[in-house]
N, C-alpha and C positions, 0 to 999 in steps of 0.2 A: 304770523307777524314777522316782517323782514327786519333784520338789523338796521338800525338808524345810523346815518352818517358813515364817515369813513371813505377811504380811497379804495382803489382796487385791491391794494395790499391788505387793507383791512378787511374787505370782502373774503379773501383767501383765509385770513386768520379767523374770521367768523365760522367759516365752515370747520376749521380745525378745532376751534373751541367746542362747537356743538358736538363734534364726534368725541372730544375728550370727556364731555359732561355725560355722554352715554354710558361710560364705564361704571357709574355709580348706580346701584340698583335702589329701589325702595321709594323713588319720588314719583308723582304722576307723570312728570314730563321732564324732558332735557332742558337745560338753561337756554334762553335765548339771548344771543350776544348783541349787544348794543354799544357803539362807539359814542363817547360824549366829548371827544376832542380828536385831535389829529395825530397824536402820539400813539404809538402801539400799546402803550401801557394805560391809555385811557379809555377804559371800557368797564361795562358791568354785564353780569349774566344774570338774567331774570328767570326765576323759577317760580310757575304759577301753580296753584292748588286746582283741584277740581273744585268747582262751585266758586261762590263769591268769597274772596280772601277775608280773613279777620282782620287784616291790616298789612303793613309793609315792614318788614325786618331788613334793614341794611346790614349785611355781614361784612365786617372789615378785618381782613387778616393781620396778623402781627408779623414778627421778624426784625424787630429793632429798626424799622424803617428802610432796611437794605434790600436791594435788587435780587438777591439770590432767593428770596422768599416771595411767593406769588399766590394769586387767588386760588390756586389748586387747594390751598389749606382751608378754604371757606366752603369748598363744594359740599363735602359731606354734611355739613351743617345746613347748608341752603336747601339741599335735597331733603333733609328731614324736616325743615320748617314748612316746606311746600307740602309734604306729606301729612302735616298736621294743620294745615288750613291757612298758611301764611303766604303771602307773596314775598319772596325772598330775593333780594337784589344783592348779589356777590360783587363786591366792588373792588376793582383793581385801580392802582393809582401809581404815579411815577415815585420812585423810591431812590435813596442814595446809591448812585452807581449806574442809573439808566436813562437820563439824569434825573435826580429828585432833589431832595433837600427841603428844608422846612417850608419855604414858600410855595415852591411847585406842588410839594405834597398835600399841603393844606389847601391849595387852590383846587387841586383835583378832587379831594374829598368834598369839598363844598359844590363844585361843578357836577360831580358824579351823583350826589344826592338831588340837586336841582333838575337833572336830567329826568328824574322820575315824572316830572310834570308834563313831559311830552310823550311818555309812553302811554299806550291805549288802556282803558279800563282799569284804572288804579285809583282807588279811593285813598287819598292822602291825609285823611283825618287823624290817621294813627301811623306814625312813621317812627319806628324804634330802631336805633343803631345798636349793633351788638359787635364789640371789638375785642380782639384778644391781644394781650401784651401791648405793644406799641399801637396795635389797633384799638385798644381801650382808650389810649390817649386821643387817637383821632375820633373815636366815637363820642368822647366827651367834648373835644373842641367843637365837633359838628353841631352841638346842641347850644353852644353859646357863640357861634360864629357871627351871627347877625349884630351883636354888640360893637363890632369893629368896622370902621369905614370899607376895608378892603372887601369884606363879605356881607356888608349890610343890605345888598339888594337881593340876597338869597331867596329864591322863591319857594323853597320847600323847608318848612320848619320842622324840627325834630321834637317828637313829643315825650320821649323817654330814652334812657340810655342804659345799657347793660355793659359793665366792663369787665371782662373775664381776665383775671391776672393782670389788670391794666396799669400802665406807666402813667400815674396820675400827677406826679409831683416831678418835674423835669429837673429842678434844682437839686432835689434829693437824689434823683436818679444820676445825675451828673456827678454829685459828691461821692456817691457809692461806685462809680465807674460800671454801672450796669451795661452789659452788653459789650465790654471792652472798649469803652469810648463811644458807645452808640449815640449819646446825646450830643457830643462834640461833632461827630459826623453828620447827624442830622441838622445841626445848626451851622455847620460850615467851618468849625474850628473852636479851639477852647477859649478864645476870647470873644466870642460871639455872645451877647447877653441873652438870658432867658426872660423874656418879657410877658406881661399878662395875656396877650393876645394869643399866645401859643401854649400857654401852661394851664392846664385844668385847675391846679391847686390854686394858682393866684386869681382864678375867675371865680372862686367861691364867694358868694353863694350862687349856684347855678339855678336858674329858674325853671328847671326841667327835672322831675325825678330821676335819680340815678341809683342803680344797684351795682354794687361790686360783688363778684364771685371768685373766690381765691382759695387755692390749696395751702393747707398748713405747711406742706413740705416743699414749696416752691423755693428753688435756690436760684432761680433765674430772674424773676422779679419778686422780691420779698413781699410778704403779706403786710408789712408795714406800709407799703404804698397805698394799699386799700384802707387799712385801719386808720391812718392818719388823715386820709382824704375824708372819710365818713365822719370821723370825730370832729373835724374842723367844719365840715359842712353843717352838722347839726347844731354845732354851736352857733352858726351864723343863720339858722333858721331855714336851711335847705332841707328837701327831702332826699335822704340817702340811706342807704342800707347796705350792710355787709353780710353775706352768707359765707362762712368760713367752714371748709370741708377737708376731710383726709384727701390727700393727693398731691401731685406736683403740678408743674407749669403747664402741662399738656392734658391733664385729667379734665379740665374745664372745657376742652373742645373735642373730647370723645363723645360721640352721638350715643354711646351706650352707658355713659357714666351717670350717676346721681347727680352730679354738678349740672349736666346738660338737661336732665330731667327737670331739675329745679328752674333752670332757665326757661324751659318751656312753660312751666307753671306761672312764672312772672309774666310772660308774654300773654298767657291765656287770661290772666287778670286784667290786662290792658286792651286786648283786642275784642272785637265784636264777636257775637255768635255767629258760627259759620253757617251760611245759607246755601244748600245744594240745589 
């Protein structure tokens, strides 16, 4: 399958991305690069399993929404997911500094997921977003985005969310100055409001099941972000669960970790039996 969209510059980037994907061993195939917009950051890498996929897993990397963190963080997870029967869509997006910011970033997450509808041979009956840190915020946002006029025409609904050490309460994250002012940077300044359309905590109850996976020793995004979200979600009748484990902020994205093994167990409970 050829990369979709893009200018000649995107074509050159596609070749580069494919080569970079090859450095990770263990997945049946390299990622296929697809542009979903004209900006160099608007692309995804699709990793296909052998046989019919169990579903689609959208991998959304973290990094406090900042440009210095890229989709390379998601590649080992995408490879592992493909090796275990999932079509994995490792999604890049515009971030603060390249340029991004909350509207551009959220638009890209929605557009990047919608782009799955134009890719060949994907069954979109199961689409799970898996996001780490700020990517957990974006994963949760994606499941509720169709409530809001700006994203109401979204073509591809999200059927479940897994937030790995996710930033799920932007008001609390701003108050705690997580990421040295990351929320203010994301919103465009300290005077910008945190409204419900962009804050998962204010969107409770989310009408999509959500799992939080968080390390007890996480000093980057405290586990209270997950604990408070799940507690409030359950009180409001939503389906939400927390798996708290030993480990720090990055344990949850280590493909060799217990946390990642449990993540795949959750996915296996959601996806179809794989047919070869």
